[in-house]
C-alpha positions as CSV (number, residue, x, y, z in Angstrom):
1,M,210.9,70.1,96.7
2,I,209.5,73.4,95.3
3,S,211.3,74.4,91.9
4,R,213.3,77.6,91.7
5,E,210.6,79.4,89.6
6,N,208.0,78.9,92.1
7,L,210.1,79.6,95.0
8,A,210.9,83.2,93.0
9,F,207.4,83.6,92.1
10,I,206.1,83.3,95.8
11,S,208.9,85.3,97.0
12,A,207.8,88.2,94.3
13,T,204.1,87.6,95.1
14,F,205.1,88.4,99.0
15,I,206.9,91.4,98.5
16,A,204.1,92.9,95.7
17,V,201.5,91.9,98.5
18,V,203.7,94.1,101.2
19,L,204.1,96.8,98.8
20,L,200.5,97.4,97.9
21,F,199.2,96.9,101.1
22,I,201.3,99.9,102.1
23,I,200.5,102.0,99.5
24,G,196.7,100.5,100.3
25,L,196.9,102.5,103.5
26,S,198.4,105.7,102.3
27,R,195.6,105.9,99.7
28,P,192.0,104.4,100.9
29,D,190.5,106.2,98.1
30,W,191.2,103.5,95.7
31,L,189.9,100.6,98.1
32,V,186.7,102.0,97.9
33,E,183.4,100.4,96.9
34,D,184.1,100.5,93.1
35,G,187.3,102.1,93.4
36,L,190.0,101.8,91.4
37,V,191.5,98.3,92.9
38,E,188.4,96.5,93.1
39,T,187.5,97.7,89.1
40,M,191.0,96.5,87.9
41,G,190.7,93.3,90.1
42,A,187.0,92.5,88.8
43,M,188.8,93.0,84.7
44,S,191.6,90.7,86.0
45,F,188.9,88.2,87.2
46,A,187.5,88.4,83.6
47,A,190.6,88.1,81.8
48,A,191.8,85.2,83.7
49,A,188.2,83.4,83.0
50,L,188.6,84.0,79.2
51,L,192.4,83.1,78.8
52,A,191.9,79.8,81.1
53,L,188.6,78.8,79.0
54,G,190.6,79.3,75.6
55,A,193.7,77.6,77.0
56,A,191.3,74.2,78.2
57,L,189.9,74.4,74.5
58,R,192.8,74.6,72.4
59,K,193.7,71.6,70.8
60,S,197.0,70.9,71.8
61,A,198.4,67.3,73.0
62,V,200.9,69.0,76.0
63,L,197.6,69.4,77.9
64,T,196.5,66.1,80.3
65,L,193.2,65.4,81.6
66,T,193.6,67.0,84.5
67,E,195.2,70.1,83.4
68,R,192.3,70.8,81.2
69,S,189.9,70.3,84.0
70,L,191.7,72.6,86.2
71,L,191.6,75.3,83.8
72,V,188.0,75.1,83.6
73,G,187.7,74.9,87.0
74,T,190.1,78.1,87.0
75,S,187.7,79.9,84.3
76,G,184.6,78.5,86.4
77,L,186.1,80.2,89.7
78,S,187.5,83.4,87.8
79,L,184.4,84.2,86.4
80,L,182.0,83.6,90.1
81,L,184.6,85.9,91.5
82,F,184.1,88.5,88.9
83,L,180.7,88.3,89.0
84,S,180.8,88.6,93.2
85,E,183.2,91.9,92.5
86,I,180.8,93.9,90.7
87,S,177.8,92.5,92.2
88,F,176.1,91.1,89.7
89,G,172.4,90.4,90.6
90,A,172.0,94.0,91.5
91,R,173.6,95.6,88.4
92,I,173.1,93.0,85.5
93,F,169.9,91.3,86.7
94,D,168.6,94.7,88.8
95,I,167.7,92.3,91.2
96,Q,167.3,93.8,95.0
97,M,169.9,91.6,97.2
98,P,168.8,90.7,100.5
99,Q,170.1,92.3,103.9
100,M,172.4,90.3,105.9
101,S,171.2,90.4,109.4
102,G,174.3,92.5,111.1
103,G,174.7,94.6,107.8
104,G,175.5,94.4,104.2
105,E,174.0,93.2,101.4
106,F,174.3,89.4,100.2
107,D,176.2,89.7,96.9
108,G,178.8,87.2,96.5
109,G,179.8,83.9,97.2
110,H,182.1,85.1,100.2
111,D,179.4,86.7,102.2
112,I,178.7,82.7,102.6
113,V,181.1,82.5,105.1
114,M,180.2,85.6,107.0
115,V,176.3,84.7,107.4
116,L,177.6,81.3,108.7
117,F,180.2,83.4,111.2
118,R,177.0,85.6,112.2
119,Q,175.1,82.7,112.9
120,V,177.2,81.1,115.0
121,S,178.0,84.3,117.2
122,D,174.8,85.0,117.5
123,G,173.9,81.2,118.5
124,G,175.8,82.3,121.8
125,P,177.9,78.9,123.7
126,S,175.6,76.5,121.8
127,G,176.3,77.7,118.5
128,M,180.2,77.9,119.2
129,L,180.2,74.4,120.4
130,V,178.4,73.0,117.4
131,A,180.8,75.2,115.5
132,A,183.8,73.5,117.2
133,A,182.1,69.9,117.3
134,T,181.7,70.7,113.4
135,T,185.3,71.8,112.9
136,G,186.8,68.5,114.8
137,L,184.8,66.5,113.1
138,L,186.1,67.9,109.7
139,L,189.4,67.5,110.8
140,I,189.4,63.9,112.0
141,G,188.3,63.7,108.6
142,A,191.2,65.1,107.0
143,I,193.8,64.0,109.2
144,A,192.2,59.9,108.5
145,L,192.1,60.4,104.8
146,L,195.8,61.7,104.5
147,Y,196.8,58.6,106.6
148,R,194.5,56.3,103.8
149,F,195.9,58.2,100.9
150,G,199.2,59.7,101.7
151,Q,201.1,58.6,99.1
152,Q,199.1,59.6,96.6
153,A,198.7,63.2,98.8
154,R,202.6,63.6,98.6
155,A,202.4,63.4,95.2
156,V,200.0,65.8,94.6
157,V,201.9,68.4,96.6
158,R,205.4,67.3,94.6
159,S,203.4,67.9,91.2
160,V,202.2,71.4,92.3
161,L,205.2,72.3,93.9
162,S,207.5,71.3,90.7
163,S,204.1,72.7,88.0
164,A,204.1,76.4,87.5
165,F,200.2,76.6,87.0
166,E,199.3,74.2,90.1
167,F,201.5,75.8,92.4
168,R,200.2,79.0,91.1
169,L,196.8,78.1,91.5
170,A,197.1,77.3,94.4
171,V,198.7,80.6,95.7
172,A,195.9,82.0,94.5
173,L,193.6,79.8,96.4
174,G,195.4,80.5,99.5
175,M,195.1,84.5,98.7
176,L,190.9,84.1,98.2
177,A,190.8,81.8,101.5
178,S,192.9,84.6,103.5
179,A,191.0,87.2,102.5
180,V,187.5,85.5,103.3
181,A,189.1,85.3,106.7
182,L,190.4,88.8,107.3
183,D,186.3,89.7,105.9
184,L,185.5,88.5,109.7
185,I,187.9,90.7,111.0
186,R,186.6,94.1,112.0
187,S,189.4,96.3,111.1
188,H,190.7,98.8,108.8
189,K,194.3,97.3,107.8
190,A,192.3,93.9,107.7
191,G,189.8,95.5,104.9
192,V,192.7,96.8,103.4
193,L,194.6,93.9,103.2
194,E,191.7,91.9,102.0
195,E,191.2,94.2,98.9
196,I,194.5,93.9,97.9
197,L,194.6,89.8,98.3
198,E,191.7,89.9,96.4
199,F,193.2,92.3,93.5
200,S,196.6,90.5,93.8
201,A,194.8,86.7,93.3
202,S,193.2,87.8,90.1
203,A,196.5,88.8,89.1
204,V,198.5,85.7,90.0
205,L,195.1,83.6,88.1
206,I,196.3,85.2,84.7
207,L,199.8,84.5,85.5
208,A,199.1,80.4,86.2
209,V,196.9,80.5,82.9
210,T,200.0,82.1,80.9
211,A,202.2,79.8,82.8
212,V,200.2,76.8,80.4
213,L,200.2,79.1,77.2
214,R,204.0,79.5,77.6
215,H,204.3,76.2,78.5
216,Q,201.9,75.3,75.3
217,G,204.3,77.5,73.2
218,G,207.4,75.9,74.1
219,A,206.2,72.5,73.3
220,L,204.8,73.8,69.8
221,R,208.4,75.2,68.8
222,V,210.4,71.7,70.2
223,T,207.8,69.9,67.7
224,S,208.2,71.9,64.8
225,E,212.1,71.8,65.3
226,M,211.8,68.2,65.4
227,R,209.9,68.0,62.4
228,V,212.1,70.3,60.3
229,Q,215.0,67.9,61.6
230,A,213.3,64.9,60.3
231,S,212.5,66.7,56.7
232,G,215.9,67.6,56.9
233,A,217.0,63.8,57.2
234,R,214.6,62.9,54.8
235,S,216.1,65.2,52.1
236,A,219.7,64.1,53.0
237,S,219.2,60.7,52.6
238,P,218.8,59.9,48.7
239,A,222.1,62.3,48.1
240,T,224.2,60.0,50.3
241,H,222.5,57.1,48.6
242,Q,223.6,58.2,45.2
243,R,227.3,58.9,46.1
């Protein structure tokens, strides 16, 4: 069962995406290459990478090994997304990025999906058949794994739905996957929604890490209060004994 906090978060995120999409349709100049939205998204991905790495490296008994691993993975993913947003190959290393068949430069991780999609399209019926067979095999494999590890999968789902960090991380990944899918559609509205989803995902990644930091802070306050109470009890004990 999804927690109230996560339900409120996904509702607020959906409303924010809709509002930003409406604004993006009326202000296309904000969504151009190196425009306001892309620049802010890149900065947010960089901030998420630093925050996640800092949270993972903090000495805290509150974090489990799984949470630390997820934070390190979040930091790495955010760094890759930041570098992809700024076309790191051309700008940082002064490398001329290769041209893709069908237009555009290969300057980001999402372009891998674009290259595969275009190769399938150019392959005609045989390419579509191979893609359909591969998708079918992957689907069968996923169903088999779910059947074999169904109990563990349900436990993971329950954990994600109840944890603020893991839930927000899952939301961000879903938004990024949707943005990649929209990149395959040649439509102005799809392009606007893609940029909005990428920018929103960067903000959600930051909020995911702040949920961990908030949890750490709350646990430290509880520990500190318990120590104060224990110290007070020890101080009062001798006086009680003397009376």
